[in-house]
Chimera marker file (.cmm) of the C-alpha trace (Angstrom):
<marker_set name="trace">
<marker id="1" x="-10.999" y="10.780" z="9.584" r="1" g="1" b="0" radius="0.5"/>
<marker id="2" x="-10.844" y="9.188" z="6.154" r="1" g="1" b="0" radius="0.5"/>
<marker id="3" x="-13.111" y="6.289" z="5.331" r="1" g="1" b="0" radius="0.5"/>
<marker id="4" x="-12.040" y="3.383" z="3.203" r="1" g="1" b="0" radius="0.5"/>
<marker id="5" x="-14.741" y="1.418" z="1.408" r="1" g="1" b="0" radius="0.5"/>
<marker id="6" x="-13.676" y="-2.198" z="1.620" r="1" g="1" b="0" radius="0.5"/>
<marker id="7" x="-14.311" y="-4.867" z="-1.034" r="1" g="1" b="0" radius="0.5"/>
<marker id="8" x="-17.280" y="-6.296" z="0.856" r="1" g="1" b="0" radius="0.5"/>
<marker id="9" x="-18.899" y="-2.859" z="1.094" r="1" g="1" b="0" radius="0.5"/>
<marker id="10" x="-18.244" y="-1.909" z="4.699" r="1" g="1" b="0" radius="0.5"/>
<marker id="11" x="-16.315" y="1.203" z="5.760" r="1" g="1" b="0" radius="0.5"/>
<marker id="12" x="-13.142" y="1.305" z="7.761" r="1" g="1" b="0" radius="0.5"/>
<marker id="13" x="-10.864" y="4.063" z="9.017" r="1" g="1" b="0" radius="0.5"/>
<marker id="14" x="-7.657" y="4.565" z="7.049" r="1" g="1" b="0" radius="0.5"/>
<marker id="15" x="-4.694" y="2.937" z="8.775" r="1" g="1" b="0" radius="0.5"/>
<marker id="16" x="-1.324" y="3.849" z="7.334" r="1" g="1" b="0" radius="0.5"/>
<marker id="17" x="0.256" y="0.917" z="9.182" r="1" g="1" b="0" radius="0.5"/>
<marker id="18" x="-1.558" y="-1.455" z="6.819" r="1" g="1" b="0" radius="0.5"/>
<marker id="19" x="-0.049" y="0.289" z="3.794" r="1" g="1" b="0" radius="0.5"/>
<marker id="20" x="3.414" y="0.195" z="5.332" r="1" g="1" b="0" radius="0.5"/>
<marker id="21" x="3.244" y="-3.451" z="6.402" r="1" g="1" b="0" radius="0.5"/>
<marker id="22" x="1.906" y="-4.737" z="3.083" r="1" g="1" b="0" radius="0.5"/>
<marker id="23" x="4.591" y="-2.761" z="1.250" r="1" g="1" b="0" radius="0.5"/>
<marker id="24" x="7.281" y="-3.988" z="3.649" r="1" g="1" b="0" radius="0.5"/>
<marker id="25" x="6.427" y="-7.657" z="3.291" r="1" g="1" b="0" radius="0.5"/>
<marker id="26" x="6.238" y="-7.335" z="-0.488" r="1" g="1" b="0" radius="0.5"/>
<marker id="27" x="9.737" y="-5.849" z="-0.434" r="1" g="1" b="0" radius="0.5"/>
<marker id="28" x="11.051" y="-8.628" z="1.790" r="1" g="1" b="0" radius="0.5"/>
<marker id="29" x="9.413" y="-11.210" z="-0.477" r="1" g="1" b="0" radius="0.5"/>
<marker id="30" x="11.324" y="-9.632" z="-3.358" r="1" g="1" b="0" radius="0.5"/>
<marker id="31" x="14.537" y="-10.210" z="-1.346" r="1" g="1" b="0" radius="0.5"/>
<marker id="32" x="15.264" y="-6.561" z="-0.617" r="1" g="1" b="0" radius="0.5"/>
<marker id="33" x="17.371" y="-5.778" z="2.415" r="1" g="1" b="0" radius="0.5"/>
<marker id="34" x="15.358" y="-4.532" z="5.418" r="1" g="1" b="0" radius="0.5"/>
<marker id="35" x="16.894" y="-1.044" z="5.193" r="1" g="1" b="0" radius="0.5"/>
<marker id="36" x="15.945" y="-0.715" z="1.533" r="1" g="1" b="0" radius="0.5"/>
<marker id="37" x="12.446" y="-2.026" z="2.250" r="1" g="1" b="0" radius="0.5"/>
<marker id="38" x="11.995" y="0.489" z="5.070" r="1" g="1" b="0" radius="0.5"/>
<marker id="39" x="13.073" y="3.410" z="2.880" r="1" g="1" b="0" radius="0.5"/>
<marker id="40" x="10.724" y="2.425" z="0.071" r="1" g="1" b="0" radius="0.5"/>
<marker id="41" x="7.794" y="1.855" z="2.404" r="1" g="1" b="0" radius="0.5"/>
<marker id="42" x="8.310" y="5.115" z="4.263" r="1" g="1" b="0" radius="0.5"/>
<marker id="43" x="8.189" y="6.984" z="0.944" r="1" g="1" b="0" radius="0.5"/>
<marker id="44" x="5.162" y="5.069" z="-0.326" r="1" g="1" b="0" radius="0.5"/>
<marker id="45" x="3.265" y="5.450" z="2.949" r="1" g="1" b="0" radius="0.5"/>
<marker id="46" x="3.957" y="9.191" z="3.064" r="1" g="1" b="0" radius="0.5"/>
<marker id="47" x="2.764" y="9.641" z="-0.527" r="1" g="1" b="0" radius="0.5"/>
<marker id="48" x="-0.402" y="7.607" z="0.090" r="1" g="1" b="0" radius="0.5"/>
<marker id="49" x="-1.121" y="9.487" z="3.318" r="1" g="1" b="0" radius="0.5"/>
<marker id="50" x="-0.818" y="12.841" z="1.524" r="1" g="1" b="0" radius="0.5"/>
<marker id="51" x="-2.968" y="11.619" z="-1.375" r="1" g="1" b="0" radius="0.5"/>
<marker id="52" x="-5.637" y="10.194" z="0.949" r="1" g="1" b="0" radius="0.5"/>
<marker id="53" x="-5.818" y="13.483" z="2.857" r="1" g="1" b="0" radius="0.5"/>
<marker id="54" x="-7.464" y="15.064" z="-0.200" r="1" g="1" b="0" radius="0.5"/>
<marker id="55" x="-10.269" y="12.468" z="-0.243" r="1" g="1" b="0" radius="0.5"/>
<marker id="56" x="-13.355" y="12.036" z="1.939" r="1" g="1" b="0" radius="0.5"/>
<marker id="57" x="-13.910" y="8.424" z="0.989" r="1" g="1" b="0" radius="0.5"/>
<marker id="58" x="-11.991" y="6.039" z="-1.223" r="1" g="1" b="0" radius="0.5"/>
<marker id="59" x="-12.137" y="2.358" z="-2.106" r="1" g="1" b="0" radius="0.5"/>
<marker id="60" x="-9.545" y="-0.080" z="-0.831" r="1" g="1" b="0" radius="0.5"/>
<marker id="61" x="-9.098" y="-1.262" z="-4.422" r="1" g="1" b="0" radius="0.5"/>
<marker id="62" x="-8.073" y="2.247" z="-5.521" r="1" g="1" b="0" radius="0.5"/>
<marker id="63" x="-5.575" y="2.422" z="-2.674" r="1" g="1" b="0" radius="0.5"/>
<marker id="64" x="-4.268" y="-1.028" z="-3.564" r="1" g="1" b="0" radius="0.5"/>
<marker id="65" x="-3.659" y="-0.075" z="-7.203" r="1" g="1" b="0" radius="0.5"/>
<marker id="66" x="-2.064" y="3.246" z="-6.268" r="1" g="1" b="0" radius="0.5"/>
<marker id="67" x="0.270" y="1.643" z="-3.729" r="1" g="1" b="0" radius="0.5"/>
<marker id="68" x="1.286" y="-0.900" z="-6.374" r="1" g="1" b="0" radius="0.5"/>
<marker id="69" x="2.136" y="1.871" z="-8.851" r="1" g="1" b="0" radius="0.5"/>
<marker id="70" x="4.145" y="3.756" z="-6.223" r="1" g="1" b="0" radius="0.5"/>
<marker id="71" x="6.133" y="0.681" z="-5.202" r="1" g="1" b="0" radius="0.5"/>
<marker id="72" x="6.857" y="0.038" z="-8.883" r="1" g="1" b="0" radius="0.5"/>
<marker id="73" x="8.672" y="3.400" z="-9.084" r="1" g="1" b="0" radius="0.5"/>
<marker id="74" x="11.203" y="2.083" z="-6.586" r="1" g="1" b="0" radius="0.5"/>
<marker id="75" x="11.365" y="-1.652" z="-7.276" r="1" g="1" b="0" radius="0.5"/>
<marker id="76" x="9.557" y="-3.651" z="-9.953" r="1" g="1" b="0" radius="0.5"/>
<marker id="77" x="10.007" y="-6.994" z="-8.196" r="1" g="1" b="0" radius="0.5"/>
<marker id="78" x="8.516" y="-5.693" z="-4.950" r="1" g="1" b="0" radius="0.5"/>
<marker id="79" x="5.598" y="-4.214" z="-6.897" r="1" g="1" b="0" radius="0.5"/>
<marker id="80" x="5.006" y="-7.568" z="-8.553" r="1" g="1" b="0" radius="0.5"/>
<marker id="81" x="4.988" y="-9.300" z="-5.165" r="1" g="1" b="0" radius="0.5"/>
<marker id="82" x="2.587" y="-6.699" z="-3.799" r="1" g="1" b="0" radius="0.5"/>
<marker id="83" x="0.171" y="-6.928" z="-6.714" r="1" g="1" b="0" radius="0.5"/>
<marker id="84" x="0.128" y="-10.733" z="-6.945" r="1" g="1" b="0" radius="0.5"/>
<marker id="85" x="-0.117" y="-11.692" z="-3.284" r="1" g="1" b="0" radius="0.5"/>
<marker id="86" x="-3.403" y="-10.058" z="-2.414" r="1" g="1" b="0" radius="0.5"/>
<marker id="87" x="-5.706" y="-11.713" z="0.067" r="1" g="1" b="0" radius="0.5"/>
<marker id="88" x="-8.526" y="-13.207" z="-1.998" r="1" g="1" b="0" radius="0.5"/>
<marker id="89" x="-10.884" y="-13.876" z="0.888" r="1" g="1" b="0" radius="0.5"/>
<link id1="1" id2="2" r="1" g="1" b="0" radius="0.2"/>
<link id1="2" id2="3" r="1" g="1" b="0" radius="0.2"/>
<link id1="3" id2="4" r="1" g="1" b="0" radius="0.2"/>
<link id1="4" id2="5" r="1" g="1" b="0" radius="0.2"/>
<link id1="5" id2="6" r="1" g="1" b="0" radius="0.2"/>
<link id1="6" id2="7" r="1" g="1" b="0" radius="0.2"/>
<link id1="7" id2="8" r="1" g="1" b="0" radius="0.2"/>
<link id1="8" id2="9" r="1" g="1" b="0" radius="0.2"/>
<link id1="9" id2="10" r="1" g="1" b="0" radius="0.2"/>
<link id1="10" id2="11" r="1" g="1" b="0" radius="0.2"/>
<link id1="11" id2="12" r="1" g="1" b="0" radius="0.2"/>
<link id1="12" id2="13" r="1" g="1" b="0" radius="0.2"/>
<link id1="13" id2="14" r="1" g="1" b="0" radius="0.2"/>
<link id1="14" id2="15" r="1" g="1" b="0" radius="0.2"/>
<link id1="15" id2="16" r="1" g="1" b="0" radius="0.2"/>
<link id1="16" id2="17" r="1" g="1" b="0" radius="0.2"/>
<link id1="17" id2="18" r="1" g="1" b="0" radius="0.2"/>
<link id1="18" id2="19" r="1" g="1" b="0" radius="0.2"/>
<link id1="19" id2="20" r="1" g="1" b="0" radius="0.2"/>
<link id1="20" id2="21" r="1" g="1" b="0" radius="0.2"/>
<link id1="21" id2="22" r="1" g="1" b="0" radius="0.2"/>
<link id1="22" id2="23" r="1" g="1" b="0" radius="0.2"/>
<link id1="23" id2="24" r="1" g="1" b="0" radius="0.2"/>
<link id1="24" id2="25" r="1" g="1" b="0" radius="0.2"/>
<link id1="25" id2="26" r="1" g="1" b="0" radius="0.2"/>
<link id1="26" id2="27" r="1" g="1" b="0" radius="0.2"/>
<link id1="27" id2="28" r="1" g="1" b="0" radius="0.2"/>
<link id1="28" id2="29" r="1" g="1" b="0" radius="0.2"/>
<link id1="29" id2="30" r="1" g="1" b="0" radius="0.2"/>
<link id1="30" id2="31" r="1" g="1" b="0" radius="0.2"/>
<link id1="31" id2="32" r="1" g="1" b="0" radius="0.2"/>
<link id1="32" id2="33" r="1" g="1" b="0" radius="0.2"/>
<link id1="33" id2="34" r="1" g="1" b="0" radius="0.2"/>
<link id1="34" id2="35" r="1" g="1" b="0" radius="0.2"/>
<link id1="35" id2="36" r="1" g="1" b="0" radius="0.2"/>
<link id1="36" id2="37" r="1" g="1" b="0" radius="0.2"/>
<link id1="37" id2="38" r="1" g="1" b="0" radius="0.2"/>
<link id1="38" id2="39" r="1" g="1" b="0" radius="0.2"/>
<link id1="39" id2="40" r="1" g="1" b="0" radius="0.2"/>
<link id1="40" id2="41" r="1" g="1" b="0" radius="0.2"/>
<link id1="41" id2="42" r="1" g="1" b="0" radius="0.2"/>
<link id1="42" id2="43" r="1" g="1" b="0" radius="0.2"/>
<link id1="43" id2="44" r="1" g="1" b="0" radius="0.2"/>
<link id1="44" id2="45" r="1" g="1" b="0" radius="0.2"/>
<link id1="45" id2="46" r="1" g="1" b="0" radius="0.2"/>
<link id1="46" id2="47" r="1" g="1" b="0" radius="0.2"/>
<link id1="47" id2="48" r="1" g="1" b="0" radius="0.2"/>
<link id1="48" id2="49" r="1" g="1" b="0" radius="0.2"/>
<link id1="49" id2="50" r="1" g="1" b="0" radius="0.2"/>
<link id1="50" id2="51" r="1" g="1" b="0" radius="0.2"/>
<link id1="51" id2="52" r="1" g="1" b="0" radius="0.2"/>
<link id1="52" id2="53" r="1" g="1" b="0" radius="0.2"/>
<link id1="53" id2="54" r="1" g="1" b="0" radius="0.2"/>
<link id1="54" id2="55" r="1" g="1" b="0" radius="0.2"/>
<link id1="55" id2="56" r="1" g="1" b="0" radius="0.2"/>
<link id1="56" id2="57" r="1" g="1" b="0" radius="0.2"/>
<link id1="57" id2="58" r="1" g="1" b="0" radius="0.2"/>
<link id1="58" id2="59" r="1" g="1" b="0" radius="0.2"/>
<link id1="59" id2="60" r="1" g="1" b="0" radius="0.2"/>
<link id1="60" id2="61" r="1" g="1" b="0" radius="0.2"/>
<link id1="61" id2="62" r="1" g="1" b="0" radius="0.2"/>
<link id1="62" id2="63" r="1" g="1" b="0" radius="0.2"/>
<link id1="63" id2="64" r="1" g="1" b="0" radius="0.2"/>
<link id1="64" id2="65" r="1" g="1" b="0" radius="0.2"/>
<link id1="65" id2="66" r="1" g="1" b="0" radius="0.2"/>
<link id1="66" id2="67" r="1" g="1" b="0" radius="0.2"/>
<link id1="67" id2="68" r="1" g="1" b="0" radius="0.2"/>
<link id1="68" id2="69" r="1" g="1" b="0" radius="0.2"/>
<link id1="69" id2="70" r="1" g="1" b="0" radius="0.2"/>
<link id1="70" id2="71" r="1" g="1" b="0" radius="0.2"/>
<link id1="71" id2="72" r="1" g="1" b="0" radius="0.2"/>
<link id1="72" id2="73" r="1" g="1" b="0" radius="0.2"/>
<link id1="73" id2="74" r="1" g="1" b="0" radius="0.2"/>
<link id1="74" id2="75" r="1" g="1" b="0" radius="0.2"/>
<link id1="75" id2="76" r="1" g="1" b="0" radius="0.2"/>
<link id1="76" id2="77" r="1" g="1" b="0" radius="0.2"/>
<link id1="77" id2="78" r="1" g="1" b="0" radius="0.2"/>
<link id1="78" id2="79" r="1" g="1" b="0" radius="0.2"/>
<link id1="79" id2="80" r="1" g="1" b="0" radius="0.2"/>
<link id1="80" id2="81" r="1" g="1" b="0" radius="0.2"/>
<link id1="81" id2="82" r="1" g="1" b="0" radius="0.2"/>
<link id1="82" id2="83" r="1" g="1" b="0" radius="0.2"/>
<link id1="83" id2="84" r="1" g="1" b="0" radius="0.2"/>
<link id1="84" id2="85" r="1" g="1" b="0" radius="0.2"/>
<link id1="85" id2="86" r="1" g="1" b="0" radius="0.2"/>
<link id1="86" id2="87" r="1" g="1" b="0" radius="0.2"/>
<link id1="87" id2="88" r="1" g="1" b="0" radius="0.2"/>
<link id1="88" id2="89" r="1" g="1" b="0" radius="0.2"/>
</marker_set>
């Protein structure tokens, strides 16, 4: 079980569905077709999951930045949407 240190300091279990869904909605916001969004997000989620597996604990901010860089490899507009539409609460 991997622990994510959230912005407010509490820990949470890693949930790959959160990575996928945030990636997916960023892709849709960038007007990508659903099939293209799914392909990108499957790749990004797999890469993040493999990367996380080497860590015991990691901050949500580090994951956020890494996901943004990975999305950028596939689509710059989707990466922009991902990086600029973060929940600020």
